[in-house]
C-alpha positions as CSV (number, residue, x, y, z in Angstrom):
1,Q,6.5,-1.7,-8.7
2,P,5.3,-5.3,-9.0
3,V,5.1,-7.4,-5.9
4,R,5.1,-11.1,-6.3
5,A,3.3,-13.0,-3.5
6,D,1.6,-16.3,-2.7
7,I,-1.7,-15.0,-1.4
8,G,-2.6,-18.5,-0.3
9,N,0.1,-18.3,2.4
10,L,-1.8,-16.2,4.9
11,S,1.1,-16.1,7.3
12,T,3.0,-13.9,5.0
13,L,0.1,-11.8,3.7
14,S,0.5,-8.9,6.1
15,E,4.2,-8.6,5.1
16,V,3.1,-8.5,1.4
17,A,0.5,-5.8,2.1
18,E,3.2,-3.7,3.9
19,R,5.5,-4.0,0.9
20,I,2.7,-2.9,-1.5
21,D,1.6,-0.1,0.9
22,S,5.1,1.3,1.2
23,S,5.4,1.6,-2.6
24,L,2.2,3.6,-3.1
25,T,1.3,7.2,-2.6
26,P,-2.4,7.7,-3.0
27,S,-2.1,11.3,-4.0
28,D,-0.2,10.3,-7.1
29,Y,-3.3,8.8,-8.6
30,D,-6.7,10.0,-10.0
31,N,-8.1,6.4,-10.0
32,C,-7.3,3.5,-7.7
33,I,-8.4,0.0,-8.5
34,I,-8.1,-3.5,-7.0
35,V,-9.0,-6.5,-9.1
36,H,-9.7,-9.7,-7.2
37,N,-8.8,-12.2,-9.9
38,A,-6.9,-14.9,-8.0
39,A,-8.8,-18.2,-7.6
40,S,-8.5,-21.9,-7.8
41,L,-11.1,-24.5,-8.7
42,E,-11.5,-27.8,-6.9
43,S,-14.0,-30.4,-8.0
44,L,-15.4,-32.0,-4.8
45,Y,-18.8,-33.2,-3.9
46,I,-20.1,-31.8,-0.6
47,I,-20.4,-35.3,0.9
48,D,-16.7,-35.7,0.4
49,A,-15.7,-32.4,1.8
50,D,-14.5,-33.8,5.2
51,N,-10.9,-32.7,5.2
52,L,-10.7,-29.6,7.4
53,D,-7.1,-28.8,6.5
54,E,-8.0,-28.8,2.8
55,I,-11.2,-26.7,3.4
56,Q,-9.2,-24.2,5.4
57,A,-6.4,-23.9,2.8
58,Y,-9.0,-23.5,0.0
59,T,-11.0,-20.8,1.8
60,G,-7.8,-19.1,2.9
61,F,-6.6,-18.7,-0.6
62,N,-9.9,-18.0,-2.3
63,F,-11.7,-15.9,0.4
64,A,-9.8,-14.9,3.5
65,S,-7.0,-13.3,1.4
66,C,-9.6,-11.4,-0.7
67,V,-11.2,-10.0,2.5
68,Y,-7.8,-9.0,3.9
69,L,-6.6,-7.3,0.8
70,T,-9.9,-5.5,0.4
71,S,-9.5,-4.2,3.9
72,K,-6.0,-3.0,3.4
73,F,-6.9,-1.4,0.1
74,L,-9.7,0.5,1.7
75,Q,-7.5,1.6,4.6
76,R,-4.9,3.0,2.1
77,F,-7.2,4.7,-0.4
78,K,-10.6,5.4,1.1
79,S,-9.6,8.8,2.5
80,S,-7.6,9.8,-0.6
81,S,-8.7,12.1,-3.3
82,C,-8.6,9.4,-6.0
83,K,-11.7,7.6,-7.2
84,V,-11.7,4.1,-5.8
85,Y,-12.8,1.0,-7.7
86,M,-13.1,-2.6,-6.7
87,V,-13.6,-5.5,-9.2
88,N,-14.3,-9.0,-8.1
89,V,-13.9,-11.5,-10.9
90,T,-16.8,-13.8,-10.4
91,S,-18.8,-16.3,-12.4
92,L,-22.2,-17.9,-12.9
93,C,-21.2,-20.2,-10.0
94,A,-21.9,-17.3,-7.6
95,I,-25.6,-17.3,-8.3
96,Q,-26.2,-20.9,-9.6
97,P,-25.3,-24.2,-8.0
98,Y,-23.2,-26.7,-9.8
99,K,-22.7,-30.3,-8.7
100,S,-19.1,-31.1,-7.5
101,W,-18.3,-27.4,-7.4
102,G,-20.1,-26.7,-4.1
103,I,-17.2,-25.0,-2.2
104,Y,-16.2,-23.1,-5.3
105,C,-19.8,-21.8,-5.7
106,C,-20.0,-20.8,-2.0
107,I,-16.7,-18.9,-2.2
108,K,-17.9,-17.1,-5.4
109,A,-21.2,-16.2,-3.7
110,A,-19.3,-14.9,-0.6
111,R,-17.0,-12.7,-2.7
112,D,-20.0,-11.2,-4.5
113,M,-21.6,-10.5,-1.1
114,L,-18.3,-8.9,0.1
115,M,-18.6,-6.3,-2.7
116,S,-22.2,-5.7,-1.7
117,V,-21.2,-5.1,1.9
118,V,-18.4,-2.8,0.9
119,S,-20.8,-0.8,-1.2
120,E,-23.1,-0.4,1.8
121,E,-20.3,0.6,4.1
122,H,-18.6,2.9,1.6
123,P,-21.1,4.1,-1.0
124,S,-18.5,6.2,-2.8
125,V,-16.4,3.1,-3.6
126,R,-17.3,1.7,-7.0
127,T,-17.8,-2.0,-6.7
128,V,-18.6,-4.6,-9.4
129,N,-18.7,-8.3,-9.7
130,Y,-17.6,-9.2,-13.2
131,A,-18.2,-12.6,-14.7
132,P,-15.7,-12.8,-17.7
133,G,-17.4,-15.8,-19.4
134,P,-16.0,-19.3,-20.3
135,M,-12.5,-18.4,-21.3
136,N,-10.2,-21.0,-22.7
137,T,-7.6,-20.7,-20.0
138,K,-5.8,-23.1,-17.5
139,L,-8.8,-22.8,-15.1
140,L,-11.2,-24.1,-17.8
141,R,-8.8,-27.0,-18.6
142,D,-8.4,-27.7,-14.9
143,A,-12.2,-27.9,-14.6
144,L,-12.2,-30.6,-17.3
145,D,-9.3,-32.6,-15.9
146,N,-9.9,-32.5,-12.1
147,G,-12.9,-34.7,-11.7
148,A,-15.8,-32.4,-12.5
149,D,-19.3,-33.8,-12.5
150,S,-20.1,-35.5,-15.8
151,E,-22.8,-33.0,-16.6
152,I,-20.5,-30.1,-16.1
153,K,-17.8,-31.8,-18.1
154,A,-20.2,-32.4,-21.0
155,T,-21.3,-28.8,-21.0
156,L,-17.8,-27.4,-21.0
157,E,-16.6,-29.8,-23.7
158,G,-19.6,-28.6,-25.8
159,V,-18.7,-25.0,-25.3
160,I,-15.1,-25.7,-26.4
161,Q,-16.1,-27.8,-29.4
162,K,-18.6,-25.2,-30.6
163,K,-16.0,-22.5,-30.2
164,L,-18.1,-20.6,-27.7
165,T,-15.3,-19.8,-25.4
166,V,-14.5,-16.1,-24.8
167,D,-11.2,-14.5,-25.8
168,P,-9.6,-13.2,-22.6
169,M,-8.6,-9.9,-24.3
170,E,-12.2,-9.3,-25.4
171,S,-13.5,-10.0,-21.9
172,A,-10.9,-7.6,-20.5
173,A,-12.0,-5.0,-23.0
174,K,-15.6,-5.3,-21.9
175,L,-14.7,-4.9,-18.3
176,T,-12.6,-1.8,-19.2
177,R,-15.6,-0.2,-21.0
178,L,-17.9,-1.0,-18.1
179,L,-15.5,0.8,-15.7
180,Q,-14.9,3.7,-18.0
181,E,-18.6,4.3,-18.7
182,D,-19.2,4.0,-15.0
183,K,-23.0,3.7,-15.2
184,Y,-23.5,0.4,-13.3
185,Q,-25.1,0.1,-9.9
186,N,-22.7,-0.7,-7.1
187,A,-22.1,-4.4,-6.4
188,L,-23.7,-5.3,-9.7
189,H,-23.2,-8.9,-10.9
190,F,-22.3,-8.2,-14.5
191,D,-21.8,-11.0,-17.0
192,I,-19.9,-10.6,-20.2
193,F,-23.0,-11.5,-22.1
194,D,-25.1,-8.8,-20.4
195,D,-25.9,-5.4,-22.1
196,F,-24.1,-2.4,-20.7
197,P,-26.1,-0.4,-18.1
198,Q,-27.7,2.8,-19.6
């Protein structure tokens, strides 16, 4: 049963979690998975990041909600008989700094670390940070349109012009294979261009 929600609205997130929780019976499933894919991208140089309300709203949507939903998911499924998977959709920004994307990079790094901590606290939970590549989606177009640093913009425009963007279905298929083969080390940062673990 799909549940629509604004996960950036933290005041309603507990109610959303309760609605999801009430519709699930863990014993009905052999595999349980949560995919943290929701994210937004703001181009902002650190020297200009002086609006606390905007910082709070951005971190609430992109990080606090991720931590909260991870916690609720673990509470619901950790003691069940199903195999538990957590996927954090990440990017190169989690491990490499980019000018004007400082807060975005910090959030991506924090979410990667969240999966690492979960894997330490719950070794049986299969966690992975999956970087899907430069997909020609709204997020990529937003990156070009919303004041990105000139070097980033030139790089992204080159990727698009050279047709080096990744088809979302192909990226999803690679993630699916990664999960099905299940040979990766927990909390691995796996990029679409990486070879599959052996």
